[in-house]
C-alpha positions as a printed NumPy array, in Angstrom:
array([[  0.   ,   0.   ,   0.   ],
       [  2.937,   2.213,  -0.405],
       [  1.734,   3.296,  -3.789],
       [ -1.684,   3.957,  -2.778],
       [ -2.786,   7.485,  -2.604],
       [ -4.15 ,   8.266,   0.757],
       [ -7.181,  10.464,   0.279],
       [ -7.736,  10.934,   3.891],
       [ -4.294,  12.386,   4.51 ],
       [ -4.667,  14.483,   1.402],
       [ -7.999,  15.837,   2.527],
       [ -6.692,  16.55 ,   6.028],
       [ -3.668,  18.332,   4.583],
       [ -5.881,  20.42 ,   2.298],
       [ -8.182,  21.317,   5.193],
       [ -5.152,  22.1  ,   7.4  ],
       [ -3.681,  24.203,   4.598],
       [ -6.983,  26.058,   4.167],
       [ -7.258,  26.71 ,   7.917],
       [ -3.611,  27.796,   7.992],
       [ -4.206,  30.089,   4.977],
       [ -7.281,  31.635,   6.659],
       [ -5.397,  32.141,   9.922],
       [ -2.359,  33.568,   8.134],
       [ -4.599,  35.726,   5.994],
       [ -6.419,  37.108,   9.014],
       [ -3.523,  37.469,  11.429],
       [ -0.382,  37.692,   9.284],
       [ -1.144,  38.761,   5.703],
       [ -3.488,  41.625,   6.562],
       [ -1.098,  43.284,   9.012],
       [  1.821,  42.523,   6.694],
       [ -0.007,  43.981,   3.692],
       [ -1.086,  46.953,   5.855],
       [  2.545,  47.577,   6.835],
       [  3.606,  47.232,   3.213],
       [  0.838,  49.601,   2.12 ],
       [  1.922,  52.123,   4.757],
       [  5.509,  51.722,   3.613],
       [  4.423,  52.22 ,  -0.018],
       [  2.479,  55.355,   0.98 ],
       [  5.456,  56.655,   2.958],
       [  7.841,  56.055,   0.015],
       [  5.332,  57.691,  -2.333],
       [  5.051,  60.715,  -0.001],
       [  8.843,  60.95 ,   0.242],
       [  9.144,  60.809,  -3.556],
       [  6.419,  63.452,  -3.915],
       [  8.109,  65.589,  -1.257],
       [ 11.471,  65.204,  -3.005],
       [  9.89 ,  66.154,  -6.354],
       [  8.258,  69.177,  -4.736],
       [ 11.573,  70.131,  -3.091],
       [ 13.392,  69.766,  -6.411],
       [ 10.77 ,  71.896,  -8.173],
       [ 11.032,  74.515,  -5.396],
       [ 14.83 ,  74.46 ,  -5.656],
       [ 14.661,  74.906,  -9.447],
       [ 12.194,  77.761,  -9.059],
       [ 14.383,  79.369,  -6.372],
       [ 17.462,  78.897,  -8.572],
       [ 15.67 ,  80.56 , -11.485],
       [ 14.59 ,  83.437,  -9.223],
       [ 18.189,  83.83 ,  -8.037],
       [ 19.442,  83.827, -11.626],
       [ 16.926,  86.53 , -12.527],
       [ 17.828,  88.553,  -9.421],
       [ 21.525,  88.253, -10.294],
       [ 20.811,  89.267, -13.891],
       [ 18.813,  92.275, -12.646],
       [ 21.605,  93.231, -10.23 ],
       [ 24.16 ,  93.027, -13.038],
       [ 21.953,  95.179, -15.263],
       [ 21.497,  97.749, -12.493],
       [ 25.252,  97.775, -11.799],
       [ 25.933,  98.261, -15.51 ],
       [ 23.372, 101.089, -15.624],
       [ 24.944, 102.73 , -12.562],
       [ 28.427, 102.469, -14.093],
       [ 27.169, 103.861, -17.398],
       [ 25.376, 106.709, -15.593],
       [ 28.535, 107.489, -13.602],
       [ 30.604, 107.408, -16.796],
       [ 28.184, 109.81 , -18.521],
       [ 28.055, 112.092, -15.463],
       [ 31.86 , 112.079, -15.21 ],
       [ 32.2  , 112.827, -18.903],
       [ 29.678, 115.671, -18.641],
       [ 31.45 , 117.088, -15.598],
       [ 34.796, 116.865, -17.402],
       [ 33.296, 118.655, -20.406],
       [ 31.816, 121.31 , -18.102],
       [ 35.184, 121.792, -16.366],
       [ 37.003, 122.085, -19.708],
       [ 34.397, 124.549, -20.983],
       [ 34.626, 126.621, -17.791],
       [ 38.435, 126.596, -18.047],
       [ 38.268, 127.724, -21.687],
       [ 35.808, 130.471, -20.824],
       [ 38.022, 131.632, -17.954],
       [ 41.117, 131.524, -20.192],
       [ 39.3  , 133.546, -22.863],
       [ 38.124, 136.028, -20.247],
       [ 41.649, 136.392, -18.839],
       [ 43.082, 136.711, -22.355],
       [ 40.568, 139.43 , -23.273],
       [ 41.218, 141.211, -19.979],
       [ 44.986, 141.036, -20.592],
       [ 44.5  , 142.357, -24.139],
       [ 42.405, 145.24 , -22.783],
       [ 45.068, 145.967, -20.151],
       [ 47.796, 145.854, -22.785],
       [ 45.807, 148.158, -25.069],
       [ 45.15 , 150.513, -22.175],
       [ 48.81 , 150.569, -21.142],
       [ 49.825, 151.066, -24.78 ],
       [ 47.419, 153.989, -25.103],
       [ 48.733, 155.458, -21.843],
       [ 52.332, 155.048, -23.048],
       [ 51.492, 156.642, -26.398],
       [ 49.732, 159.537, -24.661],
       [ 52.67 , 159.973, -22.293],
       [ 55.126, 159.785, -25.162],
       [ 53.104, 162.346, -27.128],
       [ 53.061, 164.628, -24.119],
       [ 56.819, 164.261, -23.68 ],
       [ 57.496, 164.704, -27.391],
       [ 55.295, 167.78 , -27.567],
       [ 56.959, 169.177, -24.45 ],
       [ 60.367, 168.453, -25.92 ],
       [ 59.352, 169.926, -29.248],
       [ 58.302, 173.128, -27.53 ],
       [ 61.509, 173.108, -25.526],
       [ 63.615, 172.502, -28.648],
       [ 61.728, 175.176, -30.538],
       [ 62.26 , 177.656, -27.742],
       [ 65.956, 176.812, -27.547],
       [ 66.249, 177.183, -31.329],
       [ 64.535, 180.505, -31.199],
       [ 66.724, 181.673, -28.318],
       [ 69.831, 180.965, -30.159],
       [ 70.245, 180.822, -33.784],
       [ 72.387, 177.902, -34.399],
       [ 73.778, 176.273, -37.416],
       [ 72.685, 172.955, -38.744],
       [ 75.396, 170.982, -36.943],
       [ 74.575, 172.468, -33.549],
       [ 70.865, 171.908, -34.157],
       [ 71.506, 168.212, -34.941],
       [ 73.555, 167.848, -31.764],
       [ 70.814, 169.558, -29.767],
       [ 68.141, 167.195, -31.166],
       [ 70.316, 164.164, -30.385],
       [ 70.869, 165.437, -26.843],
       [ 67.133, 165.895, -26.254],
       [ 66.38 , 162.486, -27.713],
       [ 68.855, 160.943, -25.286],
       [ 67.166, 162.796, -22.432],
       [ 63.808, 161.458, -23.588],
       [ 65.29 , 157.939, -23.684],
       [ 66.531, 158.183, -20.075],
       [ 63.226, 159.603, -18.783],
       [ 61.102, 156.795, -20.264]])
């Protein structure tokens, strides 16, 4: 009877397996599947949280790039404004210096002209005074041409030393 299939043992084993499956299902599989489901939910939440964090980081990085770009643009604008202001101030300084130089030049020319006119007037006064003096000397003494030439030279030398 070694080859005989024992239906009774088979049936008992199937019933025992069924009871074991029901017990495992109720007490082991449900809690195990619950734990696995919780673990799956936790992993899913962590993945979602990581995705959200990555998206936030990308958005923050983009905001920082834009802020940096804006700061660079503002710095460039400030530098350009300072360059233009400096150039304008330099032009204003050069223009003021030119105007002052022209004013001083014109004032110097007026002073020179005034001094020249004064010198000419003084020289005319001296020459006319000398002419009168020479004429009176000539009238006082009748002199020959040689004496008259010497007299004129003498008076011219006196005029030269007085100037």
